Every structure is written in C-alpha cells, then in structure tokens.
PDB file of N, CA, C and O in Angstrom:
ATOM      1  N   UNK A   1      95.268-111.540 137.197  1.00  0.00           N
ATOM      2  CA  UNK A   1      94.010-111.143 136.621  1.00  0.00           C
ATOM      3  C   UNK A   1      93.902-111.785 135.243  1.00  0.00           C
ATOM      4  O   UNK A   1      94.858-111.796 134.468  1.00  0.00           O
ATOM      5  N   UNK A   2      92.719-112.317 134.954  1.00  0.00           N
ATOM      6  CA  UNK A   2      92.484-112.985 133.674  1.00  0.00           C
ATOM      7  C   UNK A   2      91.121-112.553 133.145  1.00  0.00           C
ATOM      8  O   UNK A   2      90.137-112.546 133.884  1.00  0.00           O
ATOM      9  N   UNK A   3      91.068-112.200 131.883  1.00  0.00           N
ATOM     10  CA  UNK A   3      89.768-111.955 131.262  1.00  0.00           C
ATOM     11  C   UNK A   3      89.143-113.306 130.928  1.00  0.00           C
ATOM     12  O   UNK A   3      89.741-114.120 130.225  1.00  0.00           O
ATOM     13  N   UNK A   4      87.950-113.530 131.432  1.00  0.00           N
ATOM     14  CA  UNK A   4      87.196-114.748 131.127  1.00  0.00           C
ATOM     15  C   UNK A   4      86.140-114.333 130.103  1.00  0.00           C
ATOM     16  O   UNK A   4      85.307-113.467 130.371  1.00  0.00           O
ATOM     17  N   UNK A   5      86.187-114.953 128.945  1.00  0.00           N
ATOM     18  CA  UNK A   5      85.348-114.510 127.847  1.00  0.00           C
ATOM     19  C   UNK A   5      84.053-115.304 127.804  1.00  0.00           C
ATOM     20  O   UNK A   5      84.054-116.532 127.731  1.00  0.00           O
ATOM     21  N   UNK A   6      82.944-114.564 127.851  1.00  0.00           N
ATOM     22  CA  UNK A   6      81.623-115.172 127.715  1.00  0.00           C
ATOM     23  C   UNK A   6      81.276-115.175 126.221  1.00  0.00           C
ATOM     24  O   UNK A   6      80.927-114.140 125.653  1.00  0.00           O
ATOM     25  N   UNK A   7      81.375-116.341 125.602  1.00  0.00           N
ATOM     26  CA  UNK A   7      80.976-116.484 124.211  1.00  0.00           C
ATOM     27  C   UNK A   7      79.459-116.576 124.108  1.00  0.00           C
ATOM     28  O   UNK A   7      78.763-116.681 125.118  1.00  0.00           O
ATOM     29  N   UNK A   8      78.963-116.536 122.892  1.00  0.00           N
ATOM     30  CA  UNK A   8      77.517-116.576 122.653  1.00  0.00           C
ATOM     31  C   UNK A   8      76.880-117.812 123.273  1.00  0.00           C
ATOM     32  O   UNK A   8      75.775-117.739 123.811  1.00  0.00           O
ATOM     33  N   UNK A   9      77.577-118.958 123.200  1.00  0.00           N
ATOM     34  CA  UNK A   9      77.036-120.219 123.709  1.00  0.00           C
ATOM     35  C   UNK A   9      77.621-120.633 125.061  1.00  0.00           C
ATOM     36  O   UNK A   9      77.379-121.754 125.508  1.00  0.00           O
ATOM     37  N   UNK A  10      78.376-119.767 125.718  1.00  0.00           N
ATOM     38  CA  UNK A  10      79.005-120.125 126.990  1.00  0.00           C
ATOM     39  C   UNK A  10      77.951-120.163 128.097  1.00  0.00           C
ATOM     40  O   UNK A  10      77.201-119.207 128.295  1.00  0.00           O
ATOM     41  N   UNK A  11      77.912-121.276 128.804  1.00  0.00           N
ATOM     42  CA  UNK A  11      76.937-121.419 129.892  1.00  0.00           C
ATOM     43  C   UNK A  11      77.474-120.773 131.175  1.00  0.00           C
ATOM     44  O   UNK A  11      78.678-120.572 131.334  1.00  0.00           O
ATOM     45  N   UNK A  12      76.562-120.460 132.066  1.00  0.00           N
ATOM     46  CA  UNK A  12      76.935-119.933 133.376  1.00  0.00           C
ATOM     47  C   UNK A  12      77.780-120.956 134.125  1.00  0.00           C
ATOM     48  O   UNK A  12      78.726-120.588 134.822  1.00  0.00           O
ATOM     49  N   UNK A  13      77.446-122.234 133.986  1.00  0.00           N
ATOM     50  CA  UNK A  13      78.214-123.298 134.643  1.00  0.00           C
ATOM     51  C   UNK A  13      79.667-123.296 134.175  1.00  0.00           C
ATOM     52  O   UNK A  13      80.582-123.439 134.986  1.00  0.00           O
ATOM     53  N   UNK A  14      79.877-123.136 132.891  1.00  0.00           N
ATOM     54  CA  UNK A  14      81.242-123.097 132.349  1.00  0.00           C
ATOM     55  C   UNK A  14      82.011-121.906 132.901  1.00  0.00           C
ATOM     56  O   UNK A  14      83.182-122.035 133.259  1.00  0.00           O
ATOM     57  N   UNK A  15      81.363-120.748 132.972  1.00  0.00           N
ATOM     58  CA  UNK A  15      82.017-119.561 133.522  1.00  0.00           C
ATOM     59  C   UNK A  15      82.403-119.776 134.985  1.00  0.00           C
ATOM     60  O   UNK A  15      83.494-119.390 135.405  1.00  0.00           O
ATOM     61  N   UNK A  16      81.514-120.388 135.754  1.00  0.00           N
ATOM     62  CA  UNK A  16      81.808-120.643 137.165  1.00  0.00           C
ATOM     63  C   UNK A  16      82.959-121.634 137.322  1.00  0.00           C
ATOM     64  O   UNK A  16      83.802-121.473 138.205  1.00  0.00           O
ATOM     65  N   UNK A  17      82.996-122.656 136.471  1.00  0.00           N
ATOM     66  CA  UNK A  17      84.103-123.616 136.525  1.00  0.00           C
ATOM     67  C   UNK A  17      85.424-122.948 136.167  1.00  0.00           C
ATOM     68  O   UNK A  17      86.455-123.236 136.774  1.00  0.00           O
ATOM     69  N   UNK A  18      85.391-122.062 135.190  1.00  0.00           N
ATOM     70  CA  UNK A  18      86.611-121.345 134.796  1.00  0.00           C
ATOM     71  C   UNK A  18      87.089-120.452 135.938  1.00  0.00           C
ATOM     72  O   UNK A  18      88.285-120.405 136.228  1.00  0.00           O
ATOM     73  N   UNK A  19      86.169-119.746 136.585  1.00  0.00           N
ATOM     74  CA  UNK A  19      86.549-118.876 137.700  1.00  0.00           C
ATOM     75  C   UNK A  19      87.065-119.690 138.891  1.00  0.00           C
ATOM     76  O   UNK A  19      87.973-119.253 139.598  1.00  0.00           O
ATOM     77  N   UNK A  20      86.485-120.871 139.110  1.00  0.00           N
ATOM     78  CA  UNK A  20      86.969-121.744 140.183  1.00  0.00           C
ATOM     79  C   UNK A  20      88.388-122.206 139.883  1.00  0.00           C
ATOM     80  O   UNK A  20      89.248-122.182 140.764  1.00  0.00           O
ATOM     81  N   UNK A  21      88.637-122.625 138.654  1.00  0.00           N
ATOM     82  CA  UNK A  21      89.982-123.060 138.259  1.00  0.00           C
ATOM     83  C   UNK A  21      90.983-121.918 138.455  1.00  0.00           C
ATOM     84  O   UNK A  21      92.075-122.127 138.982  1.00  0.00           O
ATOM     85  N   UNK A  22      90.609-120.731 138.035  1.00  0.00           N
ATOM     86  CA  UNK A  22      91.497-119.580 138.204  1.00  0.00           C
ATOM     87  C   UNK A  22      91.772-119.306 139.676  1.00  0.00           C
ATOM     88  O   UNK A  22      92.901-119.002 140.059  1.00  0.00           O
ATOM     89  N   UNK A  23      90.749-119.415 140.486  1.00  0.00           N
ATOM     90  CA  UNK A  23      90.910-119.206 141.920  1.00  0.00           C
ATOM     91  C   UNK A  23      91.895-120.201 142.515  1.00  0.00           C
ATOM     92  O   UNK A  23      92.699-119.850 143.378  1.00  0.00           O
ATOM     93  N   UNK A  24      91.829-121.442 142.050  1.00  0.00           N
ATOM     94  CA  UNK A  24      92.770-122.465 142.512  1.00  0.00           C
ATOM     95  C   UNK A  24      94.207-122.135 142.113  1.00  0.00           C
ATOM     96  O   UNK A  24      95.157-122.577 142.759  1.00  0.00           O
ATOM     97  N   UNK A  25      94.353-121.358 141.049  1.00  0.00           N
ATOM     98  CA  UNK A  25      95.683-120.931 140.590  1.00  0.00           C
ATOM     99  C   UNK A  25      96.043-119.569 141.184  1.00  0.00           C
ATOM    100  O   UNK A  25      97.019-118.941 140.773  1.00  0.00           O
ATOM    101  N   UNK A  26      95.237-119.120 142.162  1.00  0.00           N
ATOM    102  CA  UNK A  26      95.429-117.835 142.824  1.00  0.00           C
ATOM    103  C   UNK A  26      95.347-116.660 141.853  1.00  0.00           C
ATOM    104  O   UNK A  26      96.090-115.685 141.956  1.00  0.00           O
ATOM    105  N   UNK A  27      94.424-116.788 140.915  1.00  0.00           N
ATOM    106  CA  UNK A  27      94.150-115.717 139.948  1.00  0.00           C
ATOM    107  C   UNK A  27      92.686-115.321 140.079  1.00  0.00           C
ATOM    108  O   UNK A  27      91.848-116.106 140.523  1.00  0.00           O
ATOM    109  N   UNK A  28      92.401-114.102 139.687  1.00  0.00           N
ATOM    110  CA  UNK A  28      91.026-113.625 139.675  1.00  0.00           C
ATOM    111  C   UNK A  28      90.567-113.485 138.234  1.00  0.00           C
ATOM    112  O   UNK A  28      91.315-113.000 137.385  1.00  0.00           O
ATOM    113  N   UNK A  29      89.345-113.906 137.958  1.00  0.00           N
ATOM    114  CA  UNK A  29      88.788-113.779 136.624  1.00  0.00           C
ATOM    115  C   UNK A  29      87.736-112.688 136.567  1.00  0.00           C
ATOM    116  O   UNK A  29      86.916-112.552 137.475  1.00  0.00           O
ATOM    117  N   UNK A  30      87.765-111.921 135.506  1.00  0.00           N
ATOM    118  CA  UNK A  30      86.733-110.918 135.244  1.00  0.00           C
ATOM    119  C   UNK A  30      86.027-111.361 133.970  1.00  0.00           C
ATOM    120  O   UNK A  30      86.652-111.523 132.922  1.00  0.00           O
ATOM    121  N   UNK A  31      84.724-111.554 134.077  1.00  0.00           N
ATOM    122  CA  UNK A  31      83.947-112.029 132.931  1.00  0.00           C
ATOM    123  C   UNK A  31      83.576-110.849 132.041  1.00  0.00           C
ATOM    124  O   UNK A  31      83.001-109.863 132.501  1.00  0.00           O
ATOM    125  N   UNK A  32      83.914-110.966 130.762  1.00  0.00           N
ATOM    126  CA  UNK A  32      83.558-109.957 129.759  1.00  0.00           C
ATOM    127  C   UNK A  32      82.937-110.668 128.569  1.00  0.00           C
ATOM    128  O   UNK A  32      83.146-111.865 128.367  1.00  0.00           O
ATOM    129  N   UNK A  33      82.183-109.931 127.794  1.00  0.00           N
ATOM    130  CA  UNK A  33      81.569-110.510 126.598  1.00  0.00           C
ATOM    131  C   UNK A  33      82.577-110.592 125.465  1.00  0.00           C
ATOM    132  O   UNK A  33      83.535-109.822 125.409  1.00  0.00           O
ATOM    133  N   UNK A  34      82.347-111.533 124.568  1.00  0.00           N
ATOM    134  CA  UNK A  34      83.238-111.776 123.444  1.00  0.00           C
ATOM    135  C   UNK A  34      83.199-110.611 122.459  1.00  0.00           C
ATOM    136  O   UNK A  34      82.129-110.161 122.049  1.00  0.00           O
ATOM    137  N   UNK A  35      84.369-110.140 122.093  1.00  0.00           N
ATOM    138  CA  UNK A  35      84.533-109.058 121.132  1.00  0.00           C
ATOM    139  C   UNK A  35      85.997-109.090 120.710  1.00  0.00           C
ATOM    140  O   UNK A  35      86.861-109.344 121.550  1.00  0.00           O
ATOM    141  N   UNK A  36      86.304-108.843 119.444  1.00  0.00           N
ATOM    142  CA  UNK A  36      87.705-108.863 119.039  1.00  0.00           C
ATOM    143  C   UNK A  36      88.569-107.970 119.938  1.00  0.00           C
ATOM    144  O   UNK A  36      88.253-106.802 120.164  1.00  0.00           O
ATOM    145  N   UNK A  37      89.645-108.536 120.434  1.00  0.00           N
ATOM    146  CA  UNK A  37      90.556-107.816 121.312  1.00  0.00           C
ATOM    147  C   UNK A  37      90.141-107.853 122.768  1.00  0.00           C
ATOM    148  O   UNK A  37      90.904-107.444 123.644  1.00  0.00           O
ATOM    149  N   UNK A  38      88.926-108.344 123.036  1.00  0.00           N
ATOM    150  CA  UNK A  38      88.381-108.384 124.390  1.00  0.00           C
ATOM    151  C   UNK A  38      88.461-106.983 124.989  1.00  0.00           C
ATOM    152  O   UNK A  38      88.167-106.018 124.284  1.00  0.00           O
ATOM    153  N   UNK A  39      88.837-106.829 126.227  1.00  0.00           N
ATOM    154  CA  UNK A  39      88.888-105.492 126.835  1.00  0.00           C
ATOM    155  C   UNK A  39      90.326-104.983 126.907  1.00  0.00           C
ATOM    156  O   UNK A  39      90.641-103.924 126.363  1.00  0.00           O
ATOM    157  N   UNK A  40      91.194-105.735 127.575  1.00  0.00           N
ATOM    158  CA  UNK A  40      92.540-105.206 127.846  1.00  0.00           C
ATOM    159  C   UNK A  40      93.307-104.891 126.569  1.00  0.00           C
ATOM    160  O   UNK A  40      93.869-103.803 126.443  1.00  0.00           O
ATOM    161  N   UNK A  41      93.341-105.817 125.626  1.00  0.00           N
ATOM    162  CA  UNK A  41      94.102-105.565 124.394  1.00  0.00           C
ATOM    163  C   UNK A  41      93.449-104.504 123.526  1.00  0.00           C
ATOM    164  O   UNK A  41      94.140-103.724 122.871  1.00  0.00           O
ATOM    165  N   UNK A  42      92.128-104.472 123.517  1.00  0.00           N
ATOM    166  CA  UNK A  42      91.438-103.479 122.691  1.00  0.00           C
ATOM    167  C   UNK A  42      91.783-102.065 123.161  1.00  0.00           C
ATOM    168  O   UNK A  42      92.073-101.195 122.340  1.00  0.00           O
ATOM    169  N   UNK A  43      91.755-101.833 124.455  1.00  0.00           N
ATOM    170  CA  UNK A  43      92.064-100.510 124.996  1.00  0.00           C
ATOM    171  C   UNK A  43      93.573-100.252 124.957  1.00  0.00           C
ATOM    172  O   UNK A  43      94.008 -99.153 124.614  1.00  0.00           O
ATOM    173  N   UNK A  44      94.361-101.259 125.307  1.00  0.00           N
ATOM    174  CA  UNK A  44      95.812-101.096 125.345  1.00  0.00           C
ATOM    175  C   UNK A  44      96.385-100.714 123.982  1.00  0.00           C
ATOM    176  O   UNK A  44      97.246 -99.839 123.897  1.00  0.00           O
ATOM    177  N   UNK A  45      95.919-101.356 122.924  1.00  0.00           N
ATOM    178  CA  UNK A  45      96.495-101.077 121.606  1.00  0.00           C
ATOM    179  C   UNK A  45      96.228 -99.640 121.172  1.00  0.00           C
ATOM    180  O   UNK A  45      97.073 -99.026 120.521  1.00  0.00           O
ATOM    181  N   UNK A  46      95.068 -99.100 121.524  1.00  0.00           N
ATOM    182  CA  UNK A  46      94.803 -97.686 121.214  1.00  0.00           C
ATOM    183  C   UNK A  46      95.788 -96.779 121.955  1.00  0.00           C
ATOM    184  O   UNK A  46      96.302 -95.812 121.393  1.00  0.00           O
ATOM    185  N   UNK A  47      96.040 -97.104 123.214  1.00  0.00           N
ATOM    186  CA  UNK A  47      96.963 -96.306 124.019  1.00  0.00           C
ATOM    187  C   UNK A  47      98.376 -96.371 123.449  1.00  0.00           C
ATOM    188  O   UNK A  47      99.057 -95.353 123.326  1.00  0.00           O
ATOM    189  N   UNK A  48      98.802 -97.576 123.106  1.00  0.00           N
ATOM    190  CA  UNK A  48     100.149 -97.734 122.531  1.00  0.00           C
ATOM    191  C   UNK A  48     100.261 -96.975 121.213  1.00  0.00           C
ATOM    192  O   UNK A  48     101.248 -96.277 120.980  1.00  0.00           O
ATOM    193  N   UNK A  49      99.256 -97.109 120.354  1.00  0.00           N
ATOM    194  CA  UNK A  49      99.297 -96.408 119.067  1.00  0.00           C
ATOM    195  C   UNK A  49      99.356 -94.900 119.252  1.00  0.00           C
ATOM    196  O   UNK A  49     100.127 -94.226 118.570  1.00  0.00           O
ATOM    197  N   UNK A  50      98.555 -94.362 120.161  1.00  0.00           N
ATOM    198  CA  UNK A  50      98.577 -92.915 120.391  1.00  0.00           C
ATOM    199  C   UNK A  50      99.922 -92.467 120.960  1.00  0.00           C
ATOM    200  O   UNK A  50     100.417 -91.394 120.617  1.00  0.00           O
ATOM    201  N   UNK A  51     100.515 -93.293 121.832  1.00  0.00           N
ATOM    202  CA  UNK A  51     101.837 -92.962 122.372  1.00  0.00           C
ATOM    203  C   UNK A  51     102.875 -92.910 121.248  1.00  0.00           C
ATOM    204  O   UNK A  51     103.751 -92.046 121.241  1.00  0.00           O
ATOM    205  N   UNK A  52     102.765 -93.833 120.312  1.00  0.00           N
ATOM    206  CA  UNK A  52     103.678 -93.835 119.153  1.00  0.00           C
ATOM    207  C   UNK A  52     103.491 -92.568 118.329  1.00  0.00           C
ATOM    208  O   UNK A  52     104.469 -91.957 117.898  1.00  0.00           O
ATOM    209  N   UNK A  53     102.234 -92.167 118.105  1.00  0.00           N
ATOM    210  CA  UNK A  53     101.969 -90.946 117.340  1.00  0.00           C
ATOM    211  C   UNK A  53     102.521 -89.707 118.055  1.00  0.00           C
ATOM    212  O   UNK A  53     103.016 -88.786 117.407  1.00  0.00           O
ATOM    213  N   UNK A  54     102.434 -89.686 119.392  1.00  0.00           N
ATOM    214  CA  UNK A  54     102.977 -88.559 120.160  1.00  0.00           C
ATOM    215  C   UNK A  54     104.484 -88.435 119.919  1.00  0.00           C
ATOM    216  O   UNK A  54     105.000 -87.332 119.741  1.00  0.00           O
ATOM    217  N   UNK A  55     105.178 -89.558 119.914  1.00  0.00           N
ATOM    218  CA  UNK A  55     106.624 -89.540 119.648  1.00  0.00           C
ATOM    219  C   UNK A  55     106.882 -89.167 118.194  1.00  0.00           C
ATOM    220  O   UNK A  55     107.752 -88.345 117.906  1.00  0.00           O
ATOM    221  N   UNK A  56     106.131 -89.766 117.280  1.00  0.00           N
ATOM    222  CA  UNK A  56     106.299 -89.489 115.849  1.00  0.00           C
ATOM    223  C   UNK A  56     106.082 -88.012 115.537  1.00  0.00           C
ATOM    224  O   UNK A  56     106.796 -87.434 114.718  1.00  0.00           O
ATOM    225  N   UNK A  57     105.092 -87.404 116.194  1.00  0.00           N
ATOM    226  CA  UNK A  57     104.786 -85.991 115.963  1.00  0.00           C
ATOM    227  C   UNK A  57     105.690 -85.049 116.754  1.00  0.00           C
ATOM    228  O   UNK A  57     105.494 -83.834 116.744  1.00  0.00           O
ATOM    229  N   UNK A  58     106.671 -85.613 117.432  1.00  0.00           N
ATOM    230  CA  UNK A  58     107.666 -84.869 118.199  1.00  0.00           C
ATOM    231  C   UNK A  58     107.046 -84.012 119.299  1.00  0.00           C
ATOM    232  O   UNK A  58     107.527 -82.920 119.599  1.00  0.00           O
ATOM    233  N   UNK A  59     105.961 -84.532 119.899  1.00  0.00           N
ATOM    234  CA  UNK A  59     105.354 -83.855 121.042  1.00  0.00           C
ATOM    235  C   UNK A  59     106.203 -84.098 122.281  1.00  0.00           C
ATOM    236  O   UNK A  59     106.398 -83.200 123.100  1.00  0.00           O
ATOM    237  N   UNK A  60     106.710 -85.334 122.411  1.00  0.00           N
ATOM    238  CA  UNK A  60     107.566 -85.695 123.551  1.00  0.00           C
ATOM    239  C   UNK A  60     108.367 -86.926 123.170  1.00  0.00           C
ATOM    240  O   UNK A  60     107.914 -87.744 122.370  1.00  0.00           O
ATOM    241  N   UNK A  61     109.569 -87.063 123.746  1.00  0.00           N
ATOM    242  CA  UNK A  61     110.347 -88.281 123.494  1.00  0.00           C
ATOM    243  C   UNK A  61     109.711 -89.475 124.221  1.00  0.00           C
ATOM    244  O   UNK A  61     108.941 -89.310 125.167  1.00  0.00           O
ATOM    245  N   UNK A  62     110.051 -90.663 123.758  1.00  0.00           N
ATOM    246  CA  UNK A  62     109.474 -91.901 124.287  1.00  0.00           C
ATOM    247  C   UNK A  62     109.643 -92.007 125.803  1.00  0.00           C
ATOM    248  O   UNK A  62     108.717 -92.408 126.508  1.00  0.00           O
ATOM    249  N   UNK A  63     110.811 -91.653 126.294  1.00  0.00           N
ATOM    250  CA  UNK A  63     111.080 -91.775 127.723  1.00  0.00           C
ATOM    251  C   UNK A  63     110.115 -90.912 128.539  1.00  0.00           C
ATOM    252  O   UNK A  63     109.659 -91.319 129.608  1.00  0.00           O
ATOM    253  N   UNK A  64     109.810 -89.727 128.027  1.00  0.00           N
ATOM    254  CA  UNK A  64     108.903 -88.823 128.746  1.00  0.00           C
ATOM    255  C   UNK A  64     107.456 -89.312 128.677  1.00  0.00           C
ATOM    256  O   UNK A  64     106.709 -89.183 129.647  1.00  0.00           O
ATOM    257  N   UNK A  65     107.066 -89.866 127.548  1.00  0.00           N
ATOM    258  CA  UNK A  65     105.712 -90.421 127.430  1.00  0.00           C
ATOM    259  C   UNK A  65     105.521 -91.504 128.487  1.00  0.00           C
ATOM    260  O   UNK A  65     104.521 -91.505 129.205  1.00  0.00           O
ATOM    261  N   UNK A  66     106.465 -92.410 128.581  1.00  0.00           N
ATOM    262  CA  UNK A  66     106.369 -93.486 129.570  1.00  0.00           C
ATOM    263  C   UNK A  66     106.438 -92.936 130.992  1.00  0.00           C
ATOM    264  O   UNK A  66     105.723 -93.405 131.877  1.00  0.00           O
ATOM    265  N   UNK A  67     107.290 -91.951 131.208  1.00  0.00           N
ATOM    266  CA  UNK A  67     107.425 -91.370 132.555  1.00  0.00           C
ATOM    267  C   UNK A  67     106.128 -90.685 132.986  1.00  0.00           C
ATOM    268  O   UNK A  67     105.760 -90.739 134.160  1.00  0.00           O
ATOM    269  N   UNK A  68     105.440 -90.047 132.054  1.00  0.00           N
ATOM    270  CA  UNK A  68     104.155 -89.414 132.370  1.00  0.00           C
ATOM    271  C   UNK A  68     103.146 -90.459 132.845  1.00  0.00           C
ATOM    272  O   UNK A  68     102.436 -90.234 133.825  1.00  0.00           O
ATOM    273  N   UNK A  69     103.080 -91.586 132.163  1.00  0.00           N
ATOM    274  CA  UNK A  69     102.132 -92.628 132.558  1.00  0.00           C
ATOM    275  C   UNK A  69     102.489 -93.230 133.912  1.00  0.00           C
ATOM    276  O   UNK A  69     101.609 -93.576 134.699  1.00  0.00           O
ATOM    277  N   UNK A  70     103.779 -93.349 134.172  1.00  0.00           N
ATOM    278  CA  UNK A  70     104.198 -93.924 135.459  1.00  0.00           C
ATOM    279  C   UNK A  70     103.960 -92.948 136.610  1.00  0.00           C
ATOM    280  O   UNK A  70     103.494 -93.353 137.675  1.00  0.00           O
ATOM    281  N   UNK A  71     104.274 -91.677 136.408  1.00  0.00           N
ATOM    282  CA  UNK A  71     104.165 -90.731 137.517  1.00  0.00           C
ATOM    283  C   UNK A  71     102.756 -90.165 137.665  1.00  0.00           C
ATOM    284  O   UNK A  71     102.293 -89.970 138.789  1.00  0.00           O
ATOM    285  N   UNK A  72     102.079 -89.901 136.580  1.00  0.00           N
ATOM    286  CA  UNK A  72     100.737 -89.307 136.668  1.00  0.00           C
ATOM    287  C   UNK A  72      99.647 -90.344 136.958  1.00  0.00           C
ATOM    288  O   UNK A  72      98.701 -90.064 137.694  1.00  0.00           O
ATOM    289  N   UNK A  73      99.779 -91.520 136.388  1.00  0.00           N
ATOM    290  CA  UNK A  73      98.725 -92.525 136.499  1.00  0.00           C
ATOM    291  C   UNK A  73      99.094 -93.697 137.390  1.00  0.00           C
ATOM    292  O   UNK A  73      98.256 -94.557 137.664  1.00  0.00           O
ATOM    293  N   UNK A  74     100.342 -93.741 137.845  1.00  0.00           N
ATOM    294  CA  UNK A  74     100.766 -94.824 138.716  1.00  0.00           C
ATOM    295  C   UNK A  74     100.957 -96.158 138.010  1.00  0.00           C
ATOM    296  O   UNK A  74     100.966 -97.205 138.659  1.00  0.00           O
ATOM    297  N   UNK A  75     101.112 -96.134 136.673  1.00  0.00           N
ATOM    298  CA  UNK A  75     101.361 -97.374 135.945  1.00  0.00           C
ATOM    299  C   UNK A  75     102.776 -97.871 136.243  1.00  0.00           C
ATOM    300  O   UNK A  75     103.686 -97.069 136.454  1.00  0.00           O
ATOM    301  N   UNK A  76     102.957 -99.172 136.259  1.00  0.00           N
ATOM    302  CA  UNK A  76     104.295 -99.738 136.489  1.00  0.00           C
ATOM    303  C   UNK A  76     105.192 -99.529 135.273  1.00  0.00           C
ATOM    304  O   UNK A  76     106.409 -99.392 135.400  1.00  0.00           O
ATOM    305  N   UNK A  77     104.578 -99.507 134.102  1.00  0.00           N
ATOM    306  CA  UNK A  77     105.314 -99.255 132.853  1.00  0.00           C
ATOM    307  C   UNK A  77     104.467 -98.308 132.009  1.00  0.00           C
ATOM    308  O   UNK A  77     103.242 -98.278 132.119  1.00  0.00           O
ATOM    309  N   UNK A  78     105.145 -97.541 131.168  1.00  0.00           N
ATOM    310  CA  UNK A  78     104.425 -96.674 130.232  1.00  0.00           C
ATOM    311  C   UNK A  78     103.940 -97.487 129.043  1.00  0.00           C
ATOM    312  O   UNK A  78     104.279 -98.663 128.913  1.00  0.00           O
ATOM    313  N   UNK A  79     103.149 -96.869 128.176  1.00  0.00           N
ATOM    314  CA  UNK A  79     102.597 -97.592 127.036  1.00  0.00           C
ATOM    315  C   UNK A  79     103.645 -98.078 126.045  1.00  0.00           C
ATOM    316  O   UNK A  79     103.487 -99.136 125.436  1.00  0.00           O
ATOM    317  N   UNK A  80     104.707 -97.309 125.886  1.00  0.00           N
ATOM    318  CA  UNK A  80     105.746 -97.723 124.937  1.00  0.00           C
ATOM    319  C   UNK A  80     106.583 -98.870 125.521  1.00  0.00           C
ATOM    320  O   UNK A  80     106.957 -99.796 124.802  1.00  0.00           O
ATOM    321  N   UNK A  81     106.870 -98.805 126.812  1.00  0.00           N
ATOM    322  CA  UNK A  81     107.563 -99.918 127.471  1.00  0.00           C
ATOM    323  C   UNK A  81     106.707-101.189 127.416  1.00  0.00           C
ATOM    324  O   UNK A  81     107.218-102.284 127.187  1.00  0.00           O
ATOM    325  N   UNK A  82     105.417-101.027 127.628  1.00  0.00           N
ATOM    326  CA  UNK A  82     104.508-102.167 127.575  1.00  0.00           C
ATOM    327  C   UNK A  82     104.479-102.774 126.179  1.00  0.00           C
ATOM    328  O   UNK A  82     104.520-103.995 126.024  1.00  0.00           O
ATOM    329  N   UNK A  83     104.409-101.922 125.170  1.00  0.00           N
ATOM    330  CA  UNK A  83     104.374-102.391 123.787  1.00  0.00           C
ATOM    331  C   UNK A  83     105.673-103.051 123.377  1.00  0.00           C
ATOM    332  O   UNK A  83     105.678-103.950 122.535  1.00  0.00           O
ATOM    333  N   UNK A  84     106.770-102.614 123.964  1.00  0.00           N
ATOM    334  CA  UNK A  84     108.077-103.160 123.633  1.00  0.00           C
ATOM    335  C   UNK A  84     108.220-104.527 124.271  1.00  0.00           C
ATOM    336  O   UNK A  84     109.256-105.174 124.118  1.00  0.00           O
TER     337      UNK A  84
END
C-alpha cells in the first residue's frame, strides 16, 4: 500500500501513471490530498504519542499497550513496537 499524494498542481494523468507504476510493482495506491504528514504518518504519530503518555502516566506497561492493540484491534504490532 502506498499513499499517492495529489499536490495542488498534480494532474489526473500523473496520478494515473503513478498508480499504473505501482500496480506493475504489485502495490496499490490510495490517492490523498497533500497535507503535512499525509494520512498514515499524521494519524500514526498521534497514536504513538498517546501510547507513550499512557506508559508515562503509569496506566499500563508498554508490553500491555502493544498487546491491547494486537488483540483488540488485530494490529500486527502495537503502537510502541511500530514507533520503535
């Protein structure tokens, strides 16, 4: 999976060529608009930061935070493992 960023001046033709190239590499592209952090990193960093605060505030140890994300949400890794 790859985020394909639609910039202000990005043409539809360019987006289609990028998605075709990705397809040839057996990847799928999701087109999103340009914004700092795009989508995945923007959301991921908030999750990682909150997971750090949970550990810092002694709500749960790091291992349990990651285990909750893996067992409750089906993530392959928890936010702290991902950040590491």
